[in-house]
C-alpha positions in Angstrom: 0.0 0.0 0.0 1.3 3.4 -0.9 0.9 5.2 2.4 2.1 8.6 1.1 -0.8 8.7 -1.5 -3.2 7.7 1.3 -2.0 10.4 3.7 -2.0 13.1 1.1 -5.5 12.4 0.1 -7.3 11.5 3.4 -7.5 13.4 6.6 -7.7 12.5 10.3 -9.4 14.8 12.8 -11.6 14.7 15.8 -14.0 17.1 17.4 -16.5 17.1 20.3 -19.4 19.5 20.4 -20.7 21.5 23.4 -22.9 24.2 21.9 -25.3 25.9 24.3 -27.3 27.9 21.7 -27.7 28.8 18.1 -27.9 32.2 16.5 -30.9 33.3 14.4 -30.7 35.4 11.2 -31.3 38.6 13.2 -28.4 37.8 15.5 -30.5 36.9 18.5 -29.8 33.7 20.4 -32.1 30.7 19.9 -32.7 28.9 23.2 -32.8 25.3 21.9 -29.4 23.6 22.2 -27.6 22.0 19.3 -28.5 18.3 18.8 -24.7 17.7 19.3 -24.7 19.5 22.7 -24.7 16.2 24.6 -23.0 14.2 21.8 -19.9 14.1 19.7 -18.5 13.3 16.3 -15.0 12.1 15.3 -13.3 11.7 11.9 -10.7 9.0 11.2 -9.6 8.7 7.6 -12.8 8.4 5.6 -14.9 7.3 8.5 -17.2 9.8 10.3 -18.7 8.6 13.6 -21.4 10.3 15.7 -22.5 9.5 19.2 -25.9 10.9 19.5 -28.5 11.2 22.3 -32.1 10.4 21.4 -31.7 7.7 18.8 -32.2 4.0 19.6 -30.3 2.1 17.0 -27.2 2.5 14.8 -27.4 4.1 11.4 -24.7 3.4 8.7 -24.6 5.6 5.5 -22.1 5.1 2.7 -21.6 8.2 0.6 -20.1 8.2 -2.9 -19.6 11.2 -5.1 -17.7 12.1 -8.3 -17.5 8.6 -9.8 -17.6 10.1 -13.3 -18.7 7.1 -15.2 -18.1 7.6 -18.9 -19.4 4.3 -20.4 -21.6 4.8 -23.5 -23.1 2.9 -26.4 -24.8 3.5 -29.8 -27.6 5.5 -28.1 -25.0 8.2 -27.3 -23.8 8.5 -30.9 -26.0 11.6 -31.7 -24.5 13.4 -28.7 -20.8 12.7 -29.2 -19.9 16.3 -30.0 -21.2 17.2 -26.5 -19.8 14.3 -24.6 -16.3 13.9 -26.2 -14.2 15.8 -23.6 -15.7 14.2 -20.5 -15.8 10.8 -22.2 -11.9 11.0 -22.2 -11.5 12.5 -18.7 -11.6 9.5 -16.4 -10.9 6.4 -18.5 -8.0 5.4 -16.2 -7.6 6.5 -12.6 -5.3 5.7 -9.7 -6.7 4.2 -6.5 -6.2 6.7 -3.7 -5.3 4.1 -1.1 -3.4 1.4 -3.0 -2.0 3.6 -5.8 -3.0 0.8 -8.3 -4.6 1.5 -11.6 -8.4 1.5 -11.5 -11.3 3.1 -13.3 -14.7 4.6 -12.3 -16.7 1.4 -13.0 -14.4 -0.8 -10.9 -14.3 1.8 -8.1 -18.1 2.1 -8.0 -18.6 -1.7 -7.9 -16.0 -2.1 -5.1 -17.7 0.5 -2.8 -21.2 -0.9 -3.5 -20.0 -4.4 -2.7 -18.5 -3.1 0.6 -21.8 -1.3 1.4 -23.7 -4.5 1.0 -21.2 -6.4 3.2 -21.5 -3.8 5.9 -25.3 -3.8 5.6 -25.5 0.0 5.1 -28.8 1.6 5.8 -28.4 4.0 3.0 -26.2 4.2 -0.1 -26.0 8.0 -0.9 -24.9 9.1 -4.3 -24.2 12.8 -4.1 -23.6 13.9 -7.7 -21.3 13.5 -10.7 -21.8 9.8 -10.7 -21.9 10.3 -14.4 -19.6 12.5 -16.6 -22.6 13.2 -18.9 -26.1 11.8 -19.1 -25.2 8.6 -20.9 -28.1 6.1 -21.1 -25.7 3.2 -20.9 -24.0 4.5 -17.7 -27.3 5.4 -16.0 -28.9 2.0 -16.8 -25.8 0.3 -15.5 -25.9 2.2 -12.1 -29.6 1.6 -11.7 -29.2 -2.1 -12.3 -26.3 -2.3 -9.8 -27.9 -0.4 -7.0 -31.2 -2.2 -7.4 -29.4 -5.6 -7.4 -27.7 -4.7 -4.2 -30.9 -4.5 -2.3 -29.7 -1.3 -0.5 -31.8 1.7 0.2 -30.3 4.5 -1.9 -30.6 8.1 -2.8 -29.4 10.1 -5.8 -28.9 13.8 -6.1 -27.4 15.3 -9.2 -24.1 17.1 -9.7 -23.2 19.6 -12.4 -22.0 16.8 -14.8 -24.8 14.3 -14.5 -27.2 16.2 -16.7 -24.7 18.3 -18.7 -23.8 17.9 -22.4 -21.0 20.4 -22.9 -21.7 23.0 -25.5 -25.4 22.2 -25.9 -27.6 25.3 -26.2 -29.8 26.3 -23.3 -29.5 27.7 -19.8 -28.1 25.4 -17.1 -31.5 25.4 -15.4 -33.3 24.3 -18.6 -30.6 21.7 -19.4 -30.8 20.3 -15.8 -34.6 19.9 -16.0 -34.5 18.5 -19.6 -31.9 15.8 -19.0 -33.1 14.8 -15.5 -36.5 14.2 -17.0 -35.2 12.4 -20.1 -32.5 10.2 -18.5 -32.1 10.4 -14.7 -35.6 10.3 -13.4 -35.7 6.6 -12.5 -32.8 7.1 -10.0 -35.1 9.3 -7.9 -37.5 6.5 -7.2 -40.6 8.7 -7.5 -39.2 11.5 -5.3 -38.7 15.1 -6.3 -35.3 15.4 -8.0 -34.7 18.9 -6.5 -35.4 18.0 -2.9 -36.2 14.8 -1.0 -36.3 13.5 2.5 -35.5 9.9 3.6 -36.3 8.5 7.1 -33.4 6.3 8.2 -34.2 4.8 11.6 -35.2 8.2 13.1 -32.5 10.2 11.2 -33.8 12.5 8.4 -31.5 12.5 5.4 -32.2 15.4 3.1 -31.1 15.4 -0.6 -31.1 18.9 -2.1 -29.9 19.6 -5.7 -27.6 22.6 -5.7 -25.8 21.6 -8.9 -26.2 25.0 -10.4 -24.5 26.5 -7.3 -27.8 28.0 -6.3 -31.0 26.9 -4.4 -34.6 27.9 -5.1 -37.1 29.4 -2.7 -38.9 26.0 -2.6 -35.7 24.3 -1.6 -35.0 26.8 1.1 -38.5 26.3 2.6 -38.1 22.6 2.3 -34.9 22.7 4.3 -36.3 25.0 7.0 -39.3 22.7 7.4 -37.3 19.6 8.0 -34.6 21.4 10.0 -37.1 22.5 12.6 -38.7 19.1 13.2 -36.6 18.4 16.3 -35.0 15.2 14.9 -31.4 14.7 13.6 -30.8 15.8 10.0 -28.0 14.9 7.6 -27.8 17.2 4.5 -26.6 15.6 1.2 -25.7 17.9 -1.7 -23.1 18.0 -4.5 -21.7 21.5 -4.2 -20.1 22.2 -0.8 -21.3 25.2 1.2 -18.8 28.1 1.4 -16.4 28.0 4.3 -14.0 30.9 5.0 -10.7 30.4 3.2 -12.1 27.7 0.8 -11.8 27.9 -3.0 -14.6 28.9 -5.4 -15.5 25.2 -5.7 -17.0 25.6 -2.3 -19.5 27.6 -4.2 -22.9 27.5 -2.6 -23.2 30.7 -0.6 -19.7 31.8 -1.6 -19.5 35.7 -1.6 -16.9 35.5 -4.5 -19.0 33.3 -6.7 -20.0 35.0 -10.0 -18.8 35.9 -13.5 -15.5 37.4 -12.3 -14.4 34.1 -10.8 -15.8 31.8 -13.5 -12.7 30.5 -15.3 -14.2 27.3 -16.8 -17.4 28.3 -18.5 -15.8 28.2 -22.0 -14.0 24.9 -21.3 -17.2 23.3 -19.9 -19.4 24.7 -22.7 -22.0 26.3 -20.4 -23.3 29.8 -19.7 -21.2 32.0 -17.5 -22.1 32.5 -13.8 -24.1 35.7 -13.3 -22.4 39.1 -12.8 -24.4 39.7 -9.7 -23.3 36.5 -8.0 -25.7 34.5 -5.8 -29.3 35.1 -5.3 -30.6 36.3 -1.9 -32.3 33.0 -1.5 -29.0 31.1 -1.8 -27.3 33.4 0.8 -30.3 32.9 3.1 -30.0 29.2 2.6 -26.3 29.3 3.7 -27.4 31.2 6.9 -30.2 28.7 7.6 -28.0 25.7 7.2 -25.4 26.9 9.6 -27.9 27.9 12.3 -30.0 24.7 12.2 -29.8 23.2 15.7 -30.8 19.7 14.5 -28.3 19.5 11.7 -25.6 16.8 12.1 -23.6 18.0 9.1 -23.4 18.7 5.4 -22.1 15.9 3.1 -20.9 17.0 -0.3 -18.4 16.4 -3.1 -17.4 18.3 -6.3 -14.0 19.6 -5.2 -12.3 16.2 -5.7 -10.4 16.5 -2.4 -11.5 15.2 1.0 -11.9 17.9 3.6 -13.7 18.9 6.7 -14.8 22.3 8.0 -16.5 23.4 11.2 -18.8 26.3 10.4 -20.6 27.9 13.3 -20.2 24.6 15.1 -21.7 22.5 12.3 -19.3 20.2 10.3 -19.2 19.9 6.6 -17.5 16.8 5.1 -16.5 16.7 1.5 -15.7 13.3 0.1 -12.8 12.5 -2.3 -13.8 11.2 -5.8 -15.2 7.7 -6.0 -13.5 7.6 -9.5 -10.3 7.0 -7.4 -12.0 4.5 -5.0 -13.0 7.0 -2.3 -16.2 7.1 -0.2 -17.3 8.2 3.2 -18.5 5.8 5.8 -20.9 7.6 8.2 -21.9 5.9 11.5 -24.5 7.5 13.7 -24.6 5.6 17.0 -26.7 5.9 20.2 -25.0 7.5 23.1 -25.0 4.8 25.8 -23.2 3.5 28.9 -19.8 5.0 29.7 -20.0 7.5 26.8 -23.2 8.9 28.2 -21.6 9.2 31.6 -18.6 11.0 30.2 -20.7 13.5 28.2 -23.5 14.0 30.8 
C-alpha cells in the first residue's frame, strides 16, 4: 500500500461539540441547544462517527460522489460532440489508497460491494456519478444499486445532466436531462429535494448543482430542520467556508462571473455578474444555524476535507473515481459514553 498517497488524500481529525445555543438570522440567540450538545463526532480517515443522544439504533450511511462514469453505447452517438471531452476524462484513474490503476466502473462496484457487506442503511450518491447523461451508464448504475438491495438516494451534480456545448441555460438543461435520462434514480421523489427517514434520522437530498438553491428548496430545508430530529444534509456543491476555494460555491461571496474560469471549457453559460441570489445566501445562513443538523455531506472539489462552520461540520468526500467514499456511522450515546458527556 502506498501510504504517502493515502495520507496526502485523506485526513484525520476529531471534534466534540458543546454548543449551548444557536444564532438566528437577526443575531439573537435561539434557546434550543444543538443536537450535538450532549453528543460528539469524530473523523478518522474516511470514517465519520457520531455518538448521539435520542436515537435508539445505529445508522450506517455510505456516501459516494464524483464517480464520473463515462461508459456509452450506440444510443449516445447523436451526442458525441457534446460528450467527447468528458468521455476521455476518467478512463483510467489511480486508486487513492493502494495507488493501483483503476477506473470509475471498478471503483463504484468495489464500494457498492462493501456497502452490501456492511449492511449499510443508505447508499447515498451525491452527484457527478456520471460524466454526462449517458443512457448506458445510467442504466448500469440503476441495475447495480437495485441488485444490491440497498436503500439508496441520488442527487445530481453539475455533470450528471450536462452535455457540454449544448444550447440552453443550465436550469433548462438540468430539467431536460433529468426528465429524459435520470428520473428513475429518484424512485418517485422530487429530483430537486427529497427526505429519507433512516431509523429516526432524516437525510435530506437537495440539488444545488447550479451552485444555487430555489425558494422552494429553502422552505423545504427550513421545514425539516425545525422538526426536532437529527438531520444529515446531502448535496453535491459544498457550502462556502472561510478560506475555501470557489468550488465551495454554494453561498460563496466571491461566486460569479468574475471568478468563473471554466465556462468556456465546460461549454456552459457563465455564472451571473451579480453573484448569488438572496435565496442562496439565506440558505447558507439557515443551514449553519440549524440546531438539529448533524452535518453537510458533499463532493465536487475532488479533495476530501472537513470544515466546522458555526459549530456544524461539513464533510467533502474525495472522488469515487479513485476509489473514495465516506462511511458515516450514527450511534446511540450509551453507557460509559453517556456518563462522560453528561
